[in-house]
C-alpha positions as CSV (number, residue, x, y, z in Angstrom):
1,M,-20.9,-236.2,-98.4
2,K,-17.9,-234.3,-96.8
3,R,-20.3,-232.6,-94.4
4,I,-21.7,-235.9,-93.2
5,R,-18.2,-237.3,-92.7
6,R,-17.2,-234.3,-90.7
7,V,-20.3,-234.6,-88.5
8,S,-19.6,-238.3,-88.0
9,I,-16.0,-237.5,-86.8
10,I,-17.3,-234.9,-84.4
11,V,-19.9,-237.3,-82.9
12,L,-17.4,-240.1,-82.5
13,T,-14.9,-237.8,-80.8
14,V,-17.5,-236.5,-78.3
15,A,-18.7,-240.1,-77.6
16,F,-15.1,-241.2,-77.0
17,M,-14.6,-238.3,-74.5
18,L,-17.8,-239.1,-72.7
19,M,-16.9,-242.8,-72.4
20,N,-13.6,-241.8,-70.8
21,A,-15.3,-239.3,-68.5
22,V,-18.0,-241.7,-67.2
23,P,-15.7,-243.9,-65.1
24,A,-14.0,-240.8,-63.5
25,L,-17.4,-239.3,-62.7
26,A,-18.6,-242.6,-61.2
27,A,-15.4,-242.9,-59.1
28,E,-15.8,-239.4,-57.7
29,S,-19.3,-240.2,-56.3
30,T,-18.2,-243.6,-54.9
31,A,-16.8,-244.1,-51.4
32,Y,-15.5,-247.7,-51.5
33,T,-16.2,-250.2,-48.7
34,Q,-13.8,-252.6,-50.4
35,V,-10.9,-251.6,-52.6
36,D,-9.9,-254.3,-55.1
37,A,-8.6,-254.7,-58.6
38,S,-11.8,-253.3,-60.1
39,S,-11.8,-250.1,-58.0
40,I,-11.3,-246.8,-59.8
41,P,-9.3,-243.9,-58.2
42,Y,-11.0,-240.5,-58.2
43,K,-7.7,-238.9,-59.1
44,V,-4.3,-240.1,-60.3
45,S,-0.6,-239.3,-59.7
46,P,-0.8,-240.9,-57.2
47,N,-3.9,-243.1,-57.5
48,T,-6.2,-241.8,-54.8
49,Y,-9.4,-243.6,-53.7
50,L,-12.3,-242.4,-51.5
51,I,-13.1,-244.9,-48.8
52,T,-15.6,-245.3,-46.0
53,Q,-14.8,-245.6,-42.3
54,S,-15.3,-249.4,-42.5
55,A,-13.4,-249.9,-45.8
56,V,-11.0,-252.8,-46.4
57,L,-8.2,-253.2,-48.9
58,T,-7.9,-256.8,-50.3
59,W,-4.5,-258.5,-49.9
60,K,-4.4,-259.2,-53.6
61,K,-4.9,-255.5,-54.5
62,Y,-2.2,-254.7,-52.0
63,N,0.3,-256.9,-53.8
64,T,-0.3,-255.1,-57.1
65,I,0.7,-251.8,-55.5
66,L,4.1,-253.4,-54.9
67,G,4.4,-254.5,-58.5
68,F,3.7,-258.2,-57.8
69,N,1.0,-260.4,-59.2
70,D,-2.1,-260.7,-57.0
71,M,-0.7,-263.7,-55.1
72,G,2.5,-261.9,-54.3
73,T,4.7,-264.6,-55.8
74,A,6.3,-262.8,-58.8
75,K,7.3,-259.3,-59.6
76,N,5.7,-258.2,-62.9
77,A,5.5,-254.4,-62.8
78,E,7.0,-251.3,-61.2
79,A,5.9,-250.5,-57.7
80,I,3.6,-247.5,-57.4
81,T,2.1,-245.3,-54.6
82,E,-1.6,-245.4,-53.8
83,V,-3.6,-243.2,-51.3
84,Y,-6.8,-244.1,-49.6
85,E,-8.8,-241.2,-48.1
86,N,-11.7,-241.0,-45.7
87,R,-13.4,-237.7,-45.9
88,V,-16.4,-236.0,-44.1
89,G,-19.6,-237.1,-45.7
90,D,-17.8,-239.7,-47.8
91,T,-17.4,-237.2,-50.6
92,V,-14.4,-235.7,-52.3
93,E,-15.5,-232.3,-51.3
94,G,-15.5,-233.1,-47.6
95,S,-12.5,-232.2,-45.4
96,L,-10.0,-235.0,-44.8
97,N,-10.5,-237.2,-41.7
98,Y,-7.4,-239.4,-42.5
99,S,-5.5,-241.1,-45.3
100,W,-3.3,-244.1,-45.8
101,S,-0.4,-243.8,-48.3
102,F,1.1,-247.1,-49.5
103,E,4.5,-246.7,-51.2
104,G,5.0,-250.1,-52.9
105,S,8.8,-249.8,-53.2
106,V,9.2,-250.0,-49.3
107,L,6.8,-252.8,-48.7
108,Q,6.9,-256.6,-49.0
109,P,4.1,-258.7,-50.5
110,I,1.5,-260.6,-48.5
111,L,1.6,-264.3,-49.4
112,E,-1.3,-266.7,-49.3
113,S,-0.2,-268.1,-45.9
114,K,-0.8,-264.7,-44.4
115,K,-3.8,-263.7,-46.6
116,G,-6.6,-261.6,-45.2
117,P,-8.0,-258.1,-45.6
118,I,-6.4,-254.8,-44.5
119,N,-8.9,-252.9,-42.5
120,L,-8.6,-249.2,-43.2
121,G,-10.7,-247.7,-40.4
122,I,-9.2,-245.3,-37.8
123,T,-11.1,-244.2,-34.7
124,L,-10.1,-241.3,-32.4
125,S,-11.0,-240.8,-28.7
126,Q,-9.6,-238.4,-26.1
127,A,-9.1,-239.0,-22.4
128,D,-7.4,-236.3,-20.3
129,N,-4.4,-235.1,-22.4
130,T,-4.1,-238.2,-24.5
131,L,-5.6,-238.8,-27.9
132,S,-6.1,-242.5,-28.5
133,V,-5.8,-243.7,-32.1
134,A,-7.3,-247.1,-32.8
135,Y,-6.6,-248.8,-36.2
136,A,-9.1,-251.3,-37.4
137,T,-6.3,-253.4,-38.7
138,T,-4.3,-255.6,-36.3
139,R,-1.8,-256.7,-39.0
140,V,1.9,-256.2,-39.0
141,F,3.4,-254.8,-42.2
142,D,6.8,-255.7,-43.6
143,G,7.6,-252.0,-44.3
144,S,6.2,-248.6,-43.3
145,I,2.9,-246.9,-44.3
146,T,2.3,-243.2,-44.1
147,I,-0.7,-241.9,-42.2
148,K,-2.1,-238.4,-42.4
149,L,-4.5,-237.7,-39.5
150,N,-6.8,-234.8,-38.9
151,V,-6.3,-233.7,-35.2
152,A,-7.7,-230.1,-35.5
153,A,-10.4,-230.8,-32.9
154,Y,-7.7,-231.8,-30.4
155,F,-4.5,-229.8,-31.1
156,K,-3.5,-226.5,-32.6
157,D,-1.3,-225.8,-35.6
158,G,2.4,-225.5,-34.6
159,E,2.1,-227.9,-31.6
160,K,4.4,-230.9,-31.5
161,L,3.1,-234.4,-30.6
162,N,4.6,-237.7,-29.6
163,L,3.3,-241.0,-31.0
164,T,3.5,-244.3,-29.1
165,Y,2.3,-247.8,-29.9
166,V,0.2,-249.2,-27.0
167,S,-1.2,-252.6,-27.9
168,G,-3.6,-254.5,-30.2
169,V,-1.6,-256.3,-32.8
170,D,-2.6,-260.0,-33.2
171,A,-3.3,-262.6,-35.9
172,S,-7.1,-262.4,-35.8
173,Q,-7.2,-260.9,-39.3
174,I,-4.9,-263.4,-40.9
175,H,-6.9,-266.1,-42.7
176,G,-3.9,-268.1,-43.9
177,T,-1.9,-270.9,-42.3
178,D,0.8,-268.6,-40.8
179,N,-0.6,-266.7,-37.9
180,S,2.8,-265.8,-36.3
181,V,3.1,-262.1,-35.2
182,T,6.6,-260.5,-35.2
183,G,7.9,-256.9,-35.0
184,V,5.0,-255.7,-32.8
185,A,6.7,-252.8,-31.0
186,P,7.6,-250.0,-33.4
187,A,9.7,-247.2,-32.3
188,A,7.9,-244.1,-31.0
189,E,7.9,-241.0,-33.1
190,E,8.5,-237.6,-31.4
191,G,8.1,-234.0,-32.4
192,L,5.4,-234.6,-34.9
193,L,4.3,-231.1,-36.1
194,V,0.6,-230.2,-36.5
195,Q,0.2,-228.4,-39.8
196,E,-3.1,-227.3,-41.3
197,G,-4.9,-229.3,-38.7
198,C,-3.2,-232.6,-39.6
199,V,-0.2,-234.6,-38.4
200,T,1.7,-237.0,-40.6
201,Y,3.7,-240.1,-39.5
202,T,4.5,-243.7,-40.4
203,I,3.5,-247.0,-38.9
204,T,4.6,-250.6,-39.4
205,C,1.6,-252.2,-37.8
206,G,-2.0,-251.6,-36.8
207,G,-3.4,-251.7,-33.2
208,N,-3.7,-248.9,-30.7
209,Y,-1.6,-245.8,-30.4
210,S,-1.5,-242.7,-28.3
211,L,-0.8,-239.1,-29.3
212,V,0.2,-236.6,-26.6
213,K,1.5,-233.1,-26.7
214,A,5.3,-232.9,-26.5
215,A,6.8,-231.2,-23.5
216,Q,7.6,-227.5,-24.2
217,E,11.3,-226.8,-24.6
218,A,12.8,-224.7,-21.9
219,I,13.4,-221.0,-22.9
220,V,17.0,-220.1,-22.2
221,D,17.6,-216.5,-21.1
222,T,20.7,-215.4,-23.1
223,T,20.5,-211.7,-22.0
224,T,23.8,-210.4,-20.8
225,K,23.5,-208.3,-17.6
226,V,26.0,-205.6,-16.9
227,T,26.6,-204.7,-13.3
228,D,27.8,-201.4,-11.9
229,S,31.5,-201.7,-11.2
230,D,34.7,-199.7,-11.2
231,E,35.3,-200.8,-14.8
232,A,32.0,-200.2,-16.6
233,A,29.0,-197.9,-16.5
234,T,25.7,-198.3,-18.3
235,V,24.7,-195.3,-20.4
236,T,21.0,-195.0,-21.4
237,D,20.3,-192.8,-24.4
238,S,16.6,-193.0,-25.3
239,D,16.0,-196.6,-26.3
240,D,19.7,-197.4,-27.0
241,A,22.2,-198.4,-24.5
242,A,26.0,-198.4,-24.7
243,I,28.8,-199.4,-22.4
244,I,31.5,-196.9,-21.7
245,P,34.7,-198.7,-20.8
246,D,37.2,-197.4,-18.3
247,S,40.4,-196.7,-20.1
248,D,43.2,-194.1,-20.3
249,D,41.3,-192.4,-23.2
250,T,38.0,-192.0,-21.3
251,T,37.1,-189.1,-19.1
252,L,35.2,-190.5,-16.1
253,I,32.4,-188.5,-14.6
254,S,32.3,-189.0,-10.8
255,D,29.2,-189.9,-8.9
256,A,26.9,-187.1,-7.6
257,T,28.1,-184.6,-10.2
258,D,25.7,-182.4,-12.1
259,V,27.0,-181.2,-15.5
260,T,25.0,-178.2,-16.7
261,D,25.2,-176.9,-20.3
262,T,24.5,-173.1,-20.0
263,T,23.6,-172.8,-23.7
264,D,20.4,-175.0,-23.9
265,K,19.8,-175.6,-20.2
266,D,19.7,-179.4,-20.9
267,T,21.2,-181.2,-17.9
268,V,23.1,-184.4,-17.8
269,Q,22.3,-186.1,-14.5
270,V,24.9,-188.6,-13.3
271,D,24.4,-191.1,-10.5
272,A,26.0,-194.3,-9.4
273,D,24.0,-196.6,-11.7
274,T,23.2,-194.8,-14.9
275,V,24.0,-191.7,-16.9
276,T,21.2,-189.9,-18.7
277,K,22.8,-188.4,-21.7
278,A,21.4,-185.1,-23.1
279,P,21.8,-183.9,-26.7
280,T,25.4,-182.8,-27.5
281,T,25.8,-179.0,-27.3
282,G,28.6,-176.4,-27.2
283,S,29.4,-176.4,-30.9
284,E,28.8,-173.1,-32.8
285,Q,28.7,-174.7,-36.2
286,H,25.0,-174.7,-36.4
287,I,24.8,-170.9,-35.5
288,V,27.3,-170.1,-38.3
289,L,25.2,-172.1,-40.8
290,Y,22.0,-170.4,-39.6
291,V,23.6,-166.9,-40.2
292,V,24.8,-167.9,-43.7
293,V,21.3,-169.1,-44.7
294,M,19.8,-165.9,-43.5
295,L,22.2,-163.8,-45.4
296,L,21.6,-165.8,-48.6
297,T,17.9,-165.4,-48.1
298,G,18.1,-161.7,-47.6
299,A,20.3,-161.3,-50.7
300,G,17.8,-163.3,-52.7
301,L,15.0,-161.0,-51.6
302,L,16.9,-157.9,-52.6
303,V,17.6,-159.2,-56.1
304,F,14.0,-160.1,-56.5
305,R,12.8,-156.6,-55.4
306,R,15.3,-154.9,-57.8
307,K,14.1,-156.9,-60.7
308,N,10.5,-156.1,-59.9
309,S,11.3,-152.4,-59.6
310,L,13.1,-152.4,-63.0
311,Q,10.0,-153.9,-64.7
C-alpha cells in the first residue's frame, strides 16, 4: 500500500511539471502575429515575446503593461516591462532583427477614443550613406519606447550614429473618435554607439526615421615641439629624449665641437640641432671591480687545488 502511494505521488509530480512545461514549450515555438492577453512569453523577467515582422500589439494588452485595466480607465496593478522581439527565421534561436521594450511606468494608457492596434513591424533600406528606418506604426505615444535595432549589415561596431525623425505620423491607425495628432517631432538623438551589431535608442512616435554615421571628431595634435634656440637643445639618447636647459650649472658644448673619449673610442658628435650622446666613460670603478673579482676567483681556485692535493 505504501509503495502504491509513493508511486502515485511521483506520477502526480511528473504530470504537474509537464503541465507547467507545455505552455512554455508552445510559446518558444510560436512567433505571434498578434500579441494580446492570451499570449505567452517565451521567457520572463522581463516578459519577452517572439513576434513576426507583421505583428501587432492590441491596445488593451498595451494598457495592462502599464498596470491599468484593458480599457485604460483604472490602475489595478503595478506597471511592468515587456519586450517584443523579431528574430531571423521567427525562432528564438535566430539572431535578433529588432526589439521593442515597453516600460509601463513611463507610458500613459490608450483610451477607447484613441483605440487601435500598435503595429510592431520595422523595415530598413539604405540609400547612399543614409539608413532609412520605417516603423509600421504611425501612432504617437505618450512616453518613450526603447528600440534595439540590428544594423550590422550597414555599420561597424564602435561607430556612432545620429537618429532623426523624418515623417509619417498620422491618425490612420486610430480607430476611435479622437484622431488628433500631437507631439510629432521628437528630438534627434546623436552619438548612438553601435555595439555587437546593434544600436539602442528611444522613440515617442512611429513613422519614418533616418540613421547616418556621425561626423568623426577632429584629432587634436597635442605634441609639444621644441625648437633650437639659445636657451634649449634637444638631446637624443636611443629612444628617449631630454631637454638640457641653459643655466649657470650647465656646461654648454659649442657647435661644431667633436668630443672624443680616448678610452673606448665612442664619439659624441655635436651639431647645431641635436647631440648624440654616447655611453658615459672615464670612470675607473668598473676596472677596480673587475680586478677584485679576478683576485677572488684566483684565490678560490688555489684553495680548491690545495684541498684536492691533501686528499
